[in-house]
Structure formats: structure tokens, C-alpha cells
C-alpha positions as CSV (number, residue, x, y, z in Angstrom):
1,X,-16.5,95.0,169.4
2,X,-13.2,95.4,171.4
3,X,-10.1,96.5,169.8
4,X,-8.7,93.1,170.4
5,X,-11.5,91.6,168.0
6,X,-10.8,94.0,165.6
7,X,-6.9,92.8,165.6
8,X,-7.7,89.2,165.5
9,X,-10.0,89.7,162.3
10,X,-7.1,92.3,160.4
11,X,-4.6,89.3,161.1
12,X,-7.0,86.7,160.0
13,X,-7.5,88.6,156.6
14,X,-4.0,89.1,156.4
15,X,-3.3,85.8,156.8
16,X,-5.7,84.8,154.1
17,X,-3.8,87.1,151.8
18,X,-0.4,85.7,152.5
19,X,-1.8,81.9,151.8
20,X,-3.6,82.9,148.9
21,X,0.1,84.9,147.8
22,X,2.0,80.9,149.2
23,X,-0.6,79.1,147.1
24,X,-0.6,81.1,143.7
25,X,3.3,81.4,144.0
26,X,3.6,78.0,145.0
27,X,1.9,76.4,141.8
28,X,3.4,79.1,139.6
29,X,7.2,77.7,140.7
30,X,6.2,74.3,140.8
31,X,4.8,75.0,137.0
32,X,8.0,76.7,135.8
33,X,10.2,73.8,137.3
34,X,8.5,71.8,135.4
35,X,8.9,73.5,132.1
36,X,13.0,73.6,133.1
37,X,13.1,70.2,133.7
38,X,10.8,68.8,130.5
39,X,13.1,71.0,128.1
40,X,16.3,70.1,129.5
41,X,15.3,66.3,129.2
42,X,14.1,66.5,125.4
43,X,16.8,68.7,124.7
44,X,17.8,68.7,121.1
45,X,20.3,71.8,119.7
46,X,18.5,71.1,116.3
47,X,14.8,71.9,117.3
48,X,15.7,75.6,117.0
49,X,18.2,77.0,114.5
50,X,19.9,79.8,113.5
51,X,20.2,80.9,109.8
52,X,23.3,80.7,108.5
53,X,24.4,82.6,105.6
54,X,27.1,79.8,104.9
55,X,26.2,76.3,104.3
56,X,22.9,74.6,105.4
57,X,20.9,75.7,108.5
58,X,20.1,71.9,109.9
59,X,16.8,71.3,111.3
60,X,16.1,67.7,112.9
61,X,13.4,65.8,111.1
62,X,11.0,65.6,114.2
63,X,10.0,69.2,113.5
64,X,7.3,70.7,111.4
65,X,8.1,71.3,107.9
66,X,6.9,72.6,104.6
67,X,8.7,71.0,102.2
68,X,9.8,66.9,101.6
69,X,13.2,65.2,102.6
70,X,15.1,62.2,101.9
71,X,14.8,59.5,105.0
72,X,18.2,58.3,103.8
73,X,21.4,60.1,104.3
74,X,22.7,62.0,101.2
75,X,26.2,61.2,102.1
76,X,26.4,57.9,103.3
77,X,23.0,56.8,102.5
78,X,21.8,55.0,105.6
79,X,18.7,55.4,107.2
80,X,18.4,58.4,109.3
81,X,16.9,57.7,112.8
82,X,14.4,60.7,113.9
83,X,17.2,61.3,116.5
84,X,20.2,61.9,114.4
85,X,18.1,62.6,110.9
86,X,18.8,66.3,110.0
87,X,17.2,68.4,106.8
88,X,18.1,72.1,105.6
89,X,15.2,73.8,106.3
90,X,16.0,76.3,103.5
91,X,16.8,73.6,99.9
92,X,15.6,70.3,101.9
93,X,18.7,68.3,101.5
94,X,19.3,65.8,104.1
95,X,22.1,64.6,106.0
96,X,22.4,62.4,109.3
97,X,24.5,64.6,112.3
98,X,27.9,62.4,111.4
99,X,27.7,63.4,107.7
100,X,26.1,67.2,108.2
101,X,29.8,69.1,107.7
102,X,30.5,66.7,104.4
103,X,27.1,67.4,103.1
104,X,27.7,71.3,103.8
105,X,31.0,71.0,101.2
106,X,29.3,68.9,98.6
107,X,26.0,70.5,98.1
108,X,25.4,74.2,97.5
109,X,22.2,75.5,99.8
110,X,20.0,77.1,97.6
111,X,21.4,81.2,97.0
112,X,19.4,84.5,97.9
113,X,21.2,86.4,95.2
114,X,22.4,85.7,91.8
115,X,23.8,87.4,88.6
116,X,21.2,89.5,86.6
117,X,22.7,88.7,83.4
118,X,22.9,84.5,84.0
119,X,20.3,82.0,83.5
120,X,18.2,80.7,86.8
121,X,18.0,77.1,87.2
122,X,16.2,75.0,89.6
123,X,17.5,74.0,92.4
124,X,17.2,70.2,92.4
125,X,16.9,67.9,95.3
126,X,17.3,64.4,96.0
127,X,14.2,63.8,98.3
128,X,13.5,59.8,98.1
129,X,13.0,57.0,95.9
130,X,9.7,56.2,93.9
131,X,9.2,52.5,93.0
132,X,7.9,51.8,89.5
133,X,4.3,51.0,89.2
134,X,5.1,48.1,86.2
135,X,8.0,46.8,88.2
136,X,6.9,43.6,90.6
137,X,10.6,43.1,91.4
138,X,10.5,45.5,94.9
139,X,14.5,44.9,94.7
140,X,15.0,46.7,91.8
141,X,16.3,50.3,92.0
142,X,13.4,52.5,92.0
143,X,13.2,56.3,90.1
144,X,14.8,59.1,92.3
145,X,12.6,61.9,93.3
146,X,13.7,65.3,92.7
147,X,12.4,68.3,94.6
148,X,13.0,71.9,93.5
149,X,14.0,74.3,96.5
150,X,12.3,77.3,94.7
151,X,9.4,76.0,92.4
152,X,8.2,73.3,94.4
153,X,8.3,71.1,91.5
154,X,8.8,67.3,91.9
155,X,10.5,65.4,89.2
156,X,10.8,61.4,88.9
157,X,14.2,60.2,86.8
158,X,16.7,57.6,87.0
159,X,20.0,59.6,87.3
160,X,21.1,63.7,87.8
161,X,22.3,63.5,84.0
162,X,18.2,63.1,82.7
163,X,17.1,66.6,84.7
164,X,16.9,69.1,82.1
165,X,18.7,72.6,82.7
166,X,15.3,74.4,82.7
167,X,14.9,77.8,83.7
168,X,13.2,77.9,86.9
169,X,9.9,80.6,87.0
170,X,9.2,80.1,90.7
171,X,6.0,78.6,89.5
172,X,2.5,79.4,92.2
173,X,4.7,81.5,94.3
174,X,6.4,83.8,91.5
175,X,4.2,86.7,92.6
176,X,5.5,86.5,96.1
177,X,8.9,85.2,96.3
178,X,12.2,87.9,95.8
179,X,13.9,86.4,92.4
180,X,17.6,85.8,93.8
181,X,18.7,87.9,90.6
182,X,16.9,90.8,91.8
183,X,18.7,90.7,95.0
184,X,21.7,93.3,95.2
185,X,24.3,92.7,98.2
186,X,26.8,94.6,99.7
187,X,29.5,93.0,101.9
188,X,27.1,90.1,102.4
189,X,24.1,92.8,103.4
190,X,21.0,93.5,101.4
191,X,21.2,96.9,100.2
192,X,18.6,97.2,97.5
193,X,15.8,95.1,95.2
194,X,14.7,95.4,91.9
195,X,11.4,95.2,90.7
196,X,11.2,91.9,88.3
197,X,8.9,93.5,86.0
198,X,5.7,91.4,86.6
199,X,2.7,93.9,87.5
200,X,1.3,91.3,89.9
201,X,4.4,91.2,91.8
202,X,3.7,91.7,96.0
203,X,6.3,90.0,97.7
204,X,5.8,88.2,101.2
205,X,8.1,89.5,104.0
206,X,7.8,87.2,107.4
207,X,8.9,88.7,110.5
208,X,9.2,86.5,113.7
209,X,10.3,87.0,117.0
210,X,11.2,84.2,119.3
211,X,10.9,85.7,122.4
212,X,7.3,85.7,121.9
213,X,4.6,84.4,124.3
214,X,4.2,81.1,122.4
215,X,7.9,80.6,121.9
216,X,6.9,79.2,118.5
217,X,8.2,81.6,116.3
218,X,11.2,79.9,115.2
219,X,9.0,77.2,113.8
220,X,7.4,80.0,111.3
221,X,11.2,81.1,110.9
222,X,11.7,77.5,109.4
223,X,8.2,76.8,107.6
224,X,8.6,79.7,105.4
225,X,12.5,79.9,104.5
226,X,11.8,76.4,102.3
227,X,8.9,78.2,100.5
228,X,10.5,81.7,100.2
229,X,14.1,83.6,99.2
230,X,15.6,83.0,103.0
231,X,16.2,87.3,102.9
232,X,12.2,87.4,103.0
233,X,12.2,85.3,106.4
234,X,13.3,87.7,109.4
235,X,14.6,87.0,113.0
236,X,14.4,90.0,114.6
237,X,16.0,89.0,117.6
238,X,19.5,89.2,115.6
239,X,18.0,91.6,112.7
240,X,16.1,95.1,113.0
241,X,12.8,95.8,111.4
242,X,14.5,99.0,110.7
243,X,17.3,97.4,108.8
244,X,14.8,95.4,106.6
245,X,12.3,98.2,106.0
246,X,15.0,99.9,104.3
247,X,15.4,97.8,101.5
248,X,11.7,96.7,101.2
249,X,9.9,97.5,97.7
250,X,7.2,100.1,97.7
251,X,4.8,97.4,97.5
252,X,4.8,94.2,99.7
253,X,2.8,92.4,102.7
254,X,4.6,92.1,105.4
255,X,3.2,88.8,108.2
256,X,4.4,89.4,111.3
257,X,4.6,86.3,113.6
258,X,4.7,87.8,117.5
259,X,2.3,89.5,120.3
260,X,1.4,93.0,120.4
261,X,4.9,94.8,121.1
262,X,6.3,93.1,117.9
263,X,3.6,94.5,116.0
264,X,4.1,97.8,117.2
265,X,8.0,97.5,116.1
266,X,7.3,96.8,113.1
267,X,4.6,99.0,112.6
268,X,6.6,102.1,113.9
269,X,9.3,100.8,111.5
270,X,7.3,100.9,108.4
271,X,6.1,104.7,109.2
272,X,9.5,106.0,109.4
273,X,10.0,105.1,105.7
274,X,6.9,106.5,104.0
275,X,8.0,104.8,100.3
276,X,7.0,101.4,101.6
277,X,3.6,100.6,101.3
278,X,3.1,97.8,103.2
279,X,0.0,95.3,104.3
280,X,0.4,94.2,107.8
281,X,-0.9,90.9,108.4
282,X,-0.6,89.1,111.9
283,X,-0.1,85.6,112.9
284,X,-0.5,85.5,116.8
285,X,2.4,84.4,118.8
286,X,2.0,86.8,121.8
287,X,0.1,86.7,124.9
288,X,-2.4,88.9,124.9
289,X,-2.9,89.4,121.1
290,X,-5.5,91.6,121.5
291,X,-4.9,93.5,118.2
292,X,-4.7,90.1,116.4
293,X,-8.6,89.8,117.8
294,X,-9.6,92.8,116.5
295,X,-8.6,92.3,113.0
296,X,-9.4,89.0,112.6
297,X,-6.6,86.9,112.7
298,X,-8.0,85.1,116.2
299,X,-6.4,84.6,119.8
300,X,-3.4,82.5,118.7
301,X,-2.8,79.3,120.2
302,X,-2.5,77.4,117.0
303,X,-2.1,73.3,117.7
304,X,-0.4,73.0,113.7
305,X,1.1,75.3,111.3
306,X,0.5,74.8,107.7
307,X,2.9,77.4,105.8
308,X,0.5,76.9,102.6
309,X,-2.6,77.8,104.3
310,X,-1.1,81.1,105.9
311,X,0.0,82.1,102.6
312,X,-3.6,81.5,101.4
313,X,-4.9,83.6,104.5
314,X,-3.0,86.7,103.5
315,X,-3.3,87.1,100.1
316,X,-6.7,86.9,100.4
317,X,-7.2,89.5,103.2
318,X,-8.6,92.8,102.7
319,X,-7.2,96.0,103.7
320,X,-8.5,98.1,107.2
321,X,-7.2,101.1,108.2
322,X,-6.1,101.3,111.6
323,X,-5.5,104.7,114.2
324,X,-2.6,104.8,116.1
325,X,-1.9,107.7,119.0
326,X,0.9,110.0,119.5
327,X,1.6,110.0,123.0
328,X,4.0,113.0,124.2
329,X,5.4,112.9,127.9
330,X,6.7,116.2,128.6
331,X,9.4,116.3,131.8
332,X,8.2,118.3,134.8
333,X,10.4,121.2,134.5
334,X,12.9,122.2,137.3
335,X,15.2,125.5,137.7
336,X,17.9,123.6,138.4
337,X,17.5,120.8,136.3
338,X,18.6,120.9,132.8
339,X,16.3,120.6,129.8
340,X,14.8,117.2,129.1
341,X,13.6,116.6,125.2
342,X,9.8,115.1,125.4
343,X,9.3,111.6,124.7
344,X,7.1,110.4,122.1
345,X,5.9,107.0,121.9
346,X,2.4,105.5,119.8
347,X,0.1,103.5,120.8
348,X,-1.8,101.4,118.6
349,X,-4.2,99.2,121.3
350,X,-4.2,101.3,124.4
351,X,-2.4,103.3,126.5
352,X,-2.5,103.1,130.8
353,X,-1.6,104.9,133.9
354,X,-1.7,103.4,137.5
355,X,-1.9,99.6,138.2
356,X,-2.4,98.6,134.8
357,X,0.7,100.1,133.8
358,X,2.5,98.4,136.5
359,X,1.5,94.9,135.8
360,X,2.8,95.0,132.2
361,X,6.1,96.1,133.7
362,X,6.3,93.9,136.3
363,X,5.7,91.0,133.7
364,X,8.6,92.8,131.0
365,X,10.9,92.3,134.0
366,X,9.8,88.6,134.8
367,X,10.1,88.0,131.0
368,X,13.5,89.2,130.5
369,X,14.9,87.0,133.2
370,X,17.0,83.8,132.1
371,X,14.7,81.3,133.4
372,X,12.0,82.4,130.7
373,X,13.5,81.1,127.7
374,X,11.8,77.8,129.1
375,X,8.4,79.6,129.1
376,X,5.1,79.4,127.1
377,X,2.1,81.3,126.5
378,X,0.3,79.3,129.5
379,X,3.1,80.2,132.1
380,X,2.5,84.3,130.8
381,X,-1.0,83.8,131.6
382,X,-0.2,82.3,135.3
383,X,2.8,85.1,135.7
384,X,0.5,88.2,134.6
385,X,-2.6,86.9,136.8
386,X,-0.5,86.3,139.7
387,X,1.4,89.9,139.4
388,X,-2.1,91.5,138.7
389,X,-3.7,90.1,141.7
390,X,-0.7,90.8,143.6
391,X,-0.8,94.6,142.5
392,X,-4.8,94.6,142.8
393,X,-4.7,93.7,146.0
394,X,-1.7,96.5,147.3
395,X,-3.0,99.0,144.6
396,X,0.2,99.3,143.6
397,X,1.1,102.5,144.9
398,X,-1.7,103.8,142.8
399,X,-4.7,104.2,145.4
400,X,-6.3,107.0,144.8
401,X,-5.1,107.8,141.4
402,X,-8.2,110.3,141.0
403,X,-6.6,112.8,143.1
404,X,-3.2,113.0,141.6
405,X,-4.7,113.3,137.6
406,X,-5.8,116.0,135.8
407,X,-7.3,114.8,132.2
408,X,-8.6,117.2,129.6
409,X,-10.6,115.6,126.8
410,X,-10.7,117.4,122.9
411,X,-9.1,121.3,124.6
412,X,-12.1,121.7,126.9
413,X,-10.7,124.3,130.2
414,X,-11.6,122.5,132.8
415,X,-10.9,118.7,133.3
416,X,-13.0,115.5,133.8
417,X,-14.7,114.9,137.2
418,X,-13.0,111.3,138.0
419,X,-14.4,108.4,140.0
420,X,-11.8,106.6,142.3
421,X,-9.2,105.3,140.3
422,X,-6.5,102.8,140.8
423,X,-5.8,102.8,136.7
424,X,-6.6,105.2,133.6
425,X,-6.7,103.2,130.4
426,X,-7.3,105.3,126.5
427,X,-8.6,102.5,124.3
428,X,-8.2,102.3,120.7
429,X,-9.8,99.0,119.5
430,X,-12.8,97.0,121.7
431,X,-10.1,94.6,123.4
432,X,-8.2,95.0,126.4
433,X,-6.4,92.1,128.4
434,X,-6.5,88.9,126.1
435,X,-9.8,89.5,124.7
436,X,-11.4,91.2,127.4
437,X,-14.1,93.9,125.7
438,X,-14.2,96.7,128.0
439,X,-17.2,98.7,125.7
440,X,-19.7,95.9,125.3
441,X,-22.9,97.3,126.8
442,X,-22.1,101.0,127.2
443,X,-23.0,103.9,125.0
444,X,-20.2,106.3,123.6
445,X,-19.7,109.0,121.4
446,X,-17.4,108.1,118.6
447,X,-14.9,110.8,117.7
448,X,-12.9,110.8,114.6
449,X,-10.2,113.0,116.5
450,X,-9.5,114.4,119.9
451,X,-6.7,115.4,122.4
452,X,-6.4,113.6,125.5
453,X,-4.1,115.7,128.5
454,X,-3.1,114.5,131.2
455,X,-1.0,115.9,134.4
456,X,0.4,113.4,137.2
457,X,1.1,115.5,140.3
458,X,3.7,112.9,141.1
459,X,5.8,110.1,139.3
460,X,3.5,106.7,138.0
461,X,3.9,104.1,135.9
462,X,3.1,104.9,132.1
463,X,2.2,102.5,129.8
464,X,1.9,102.0,126.0
465,X,0.8,98.9,124.0
466,X,0.6,98.8,119.9
């Protein structure tokens, strides 16, 4: 075959690759534009909320909720349409958009802290009206329904004066709620939690990352603020896990609503405070959710969230130990450059070098862009697939990786003989890349502890994941 024909074939291959990039990239951009316009047209400032320490934390009545609410405004008593209706996600009081400021002033939200020397009473909220079964006149004013924002009890009475000043015992969730009388604040910040004295007390802490792949962690925050003390529900986009772990009681359970990276962040924070013996559960909200798949919490993608069933699942879950790998990155020494400290990371899922790490880095940069506020889990899969195909075709600068790596395992003198590589991945769990089991069908030797040393001849992308 002459040279002209060979060049023609290579040009044809390049054209095929170019068309492939064009089609995949075009589909990706079209879907992104659709998500942006859909979010803008259906925009509601009360669909996504941020917890307020003063006043009520308002949320649209169209949202999923774990507490009852009144379809009539508490202030003007008018029927609320879904477009203008709001409810407090912490205490369940309702208001229309026009009256929300008045309700903020007239009705207090449930307190996160309370003086220990004062009795703690029910926090009753008017959530509706119930017609008397014996009354045939439906025009007659019915009994008012009141709901306690702490113990979830409901009562029917004609007037608020009929509500007895009974102390609240938190009922079925008393073993997982942090009582306000046990919370100590300093300048509005939690400084310490006192033990209430119940031997079965094991409080729940909800940690959610609104920036996770599914973009539904904000819904999780709202659901649990209505059932627990609001300080138990943490948004790590505004409050770091390290600041929360400082005041945690020695025995508790933490539910992490997020992806693998969020779970890693929380786990590393817990290791910094050895006095806290917390069990960590996962509500998968990320893109891959490999750790959640392995530990039995599922792959995510929940169509609906039920806070009560989630609490039941976490309370019944069994403890299971998990290894973590310490990854030390030693900078290359130079006579002229000043000494740099080794960088220490911790891997729970895997650690990788090469094209796999390059794709993860590209995805991280893409997700930090402004347009990704309109992203979804489907969009993340598309982005990861597009970036992965692109890096696999051009090898990401990682071709011939076996010639630039020396790998020692278990303190052996001689390095391993490596086949042709584009990536090197050290797995801690049998799940990689959103559920792929790379160990299936292979015979391997279980080693309870070993040391892996890797030397690079030049700089490559390196990635650790929970």
C-alpha cells in the first residue's frame, strides 16, 4: 500500500474521532442548556433554603416534607396556593409570602438551646382544622389541630387555652434527639453537649453536601430539621465537619448525605478526634457511590425520600469495620530547591495514578464551574463518560506508564513486572467507577496489611478517593 493511501486512512480515522467528539460534546451541551432553562423557568427561591438562626426557615409547600402544615396562612387565615404557600421546615408554622415577615415576629421557631433549670414544654403549632364527626353542620367551626414540633404529637382543641403546659419528652425520637437543655452555646456557636442521662441515648447527626452529584442534599436537610434539633442537621457547604466533630458526644451515629468525597471528608474529621466513637451511615447522593454500594446502602437515585424510614434503617444497621490506606507523597529532592514536607492523604475506596486520575481531575474542574449549579446525576454521568472517552483516545499523556513506574509491594526488593499500562489503581473495596467489580472472576491473595511503594520518573496525575 502506497503512502497516499496510508495517509488517507489516517485522515479518515481522525475524521471519525472528530465526529465522535462533536456528537458527544454536542449532546452534552444541549442537555446542559436544557437543564439551565428548565431551572430558570421553574425557579422558586423557596425550593432551596439556608437555615436561619433567627426567625423561621421558610420553604415552599410544594417541596417534600416530614412535618404537617396548615394550608391556611397563620397570619391572614387565607387559603394558600402552592405558588405562594410557605412553611417553616423546622417547626411547621405556615405563612403566605406576603405575611412571612409578620409571622417571623409573632411566632417563635423551636429553640436549639434552653436553660437547664427551666422546664421544657411542648412547642405547639396550629396545622389545620378537624371537623367534628358528630356535627352535621359543616359550617360550624371545627376543632383546631395542633402539632408539637419536637415530639410529633397532635392534639385537637377549640382554643389554645385548652393546651396544657405539659413538659415534652420527645416521644419516639427521644433517644436520637439532642435536647435543647443539653446544648451549651458560646456567642451563638455550639461549644458542648451534655449527656441527658439516658443510657440508650445515641443522637443522630445529619451531614449533607448540597454540591453532591444528585443536587438533592438540600431536601435531606429540610426533612430532618423538622424531626431533630436543627443543630443536628449540618450543611457542610457553610459549616465544616471539623467544627461539628469538636462538640459531638462520644457515642453517636452520623448519616452522610453525599458522595464518596463527602464521606471521606467526614471520616477524616472523625479520625482527628479519637474520643468520638461514631458509626457512619450513608445516604448516597453522589455520582459513583462505590462505598455505599459495597456497604449495602445502595447506589442512590431515590425517587422519593422518607425521613422516618431512613431513621429506622440507620437505627437497625449493624457495625462493620472499614480499612483506610495512608498515602504519603514524597516530593522529589533537589539540591537547589528548598525542602518540602511530604503530603499525606487517606484513601478509603481507591488510589490511582495515570489516566484514571486525570479523568477524575478533569471532572473536578468541570464541576467547579458556574453552570454546574444546574447539574444533575445524569449530567455527571454524561460528563464523566465524555471526559473518559476523550482521555482514553489520547491516553491523557499516560501512555507507556509501565516505563515510568516502579512498584514494590510488601517490602520486596525487586519491583513488580508491569504490563503495558495507562493507569495504576490500588483498590480497597470491590467497586470502582460507579459499581464495576474489577475483582470478579479473578483469583487473588488476601493480605491483611502490606506496604505499596511507587516511584515516578516524572510528574503524573494522582488521585485518592474515599
